[in-house]
N, C-alpha and C positions, 0 to 999 in steps of 0.2 A: 189660924196662924200660919200654917203651912204655906199657904199661898202668899201671904206678905213677905215671908223668909224668901222664898224662891223668886219674888219680884225684886228682893234687895240685891239678890246675885245676879240675876238677869241686866239690871239696869246697868251696871258697869261696863259687863260684856258686851251688852248691845252698842252700847257707845264705841267699845273697843272696835267691834267687828264694823261699825259706819265708818270709822277712822279709816281700818285697813282697806276698806273698799274704796272711799275716797282718794287714799292714794293709790291702789293699784290703779284706777280710771285716770287719774293724772297722770300718772307714769306712762300710762299708755301697755300695760303689761298685758300680756297674752294669756290665754288660759294655759298654756302649757309653762310661760314662766312663772304664773302663779303657783302651779302644782310642783315646778321644781322647788321652790323655797320652802312649800308646806310638806311635801313628803320627806318620811323620815325624821321630822322635826316632832319631839316628846312635850314641846312647850304648846304648840297648836293643837296637837291631841290631847293635852291637858285642857285649855281655854275651850275649845268647842266640844270636848265631853263634856266638860260642866255646864255649859250653855245648854246643850240636849238632854241633861238631866233635869237641870233648873226648868226648862220648857214644859217636858213633858209632864212632870207634877203639876206644875202651875195650870197647864191648859187643861188636864186631866179633871182638877179640881173645878177649874170655871165651866168645863163642860158638863160635869155631874149636877152642879148648881141649875145650868139651863135645862138640861134633859127634864129634873125633878120638877120646876117651875113649869115648862111646857108640858110635857107628857105625863106627869104626874105619878112618875116611877118610884118607888119607894124599896128599901130593904135590898134584899139581894141583887134583883134584877138590876137596880141602880148602882151597887157597888160593882158588881160583874162588869157593868157596862163603863164605869170610870177606869177600873184595873184594865179593861182591854184598851182602852184609848192610851191609857199611859205606856202599857207595855208595846202597843203597834208604834208609838212615838220614838218611845227608845229604841226599837229595833229598827226604824226606819232611818232615824237619826243617828245611829250609831253605826250603821252601815255607810252612812254618807261620810261621817268623821274619819273612818275607818280607811275606805276607799280616797280621801283628800291627802292623810297623812301618812298612812302607813305602805303603800304599795311604791 
């Protein structure tokens, strides 16, 4: 159920991200111009922060299923691996969001 909920959250955020990328490319914005628009913006922090949290949870659940079926992991080992994936993605994605919005 949680994976489906995160998919519902990710769908409009993905469309929004694609729309922003198309806008940036068509306007010919440079990386520094894009950063100038995103830095200090609470809106982009919330948008991409929500995206990172949803993706991290969604992916960890999916990877858990794949690892379970492929390697036959069960119990604590499987749960620990899924948590590791989730926390790693939260850490890396969170760093990226903070670098783009708060610097």
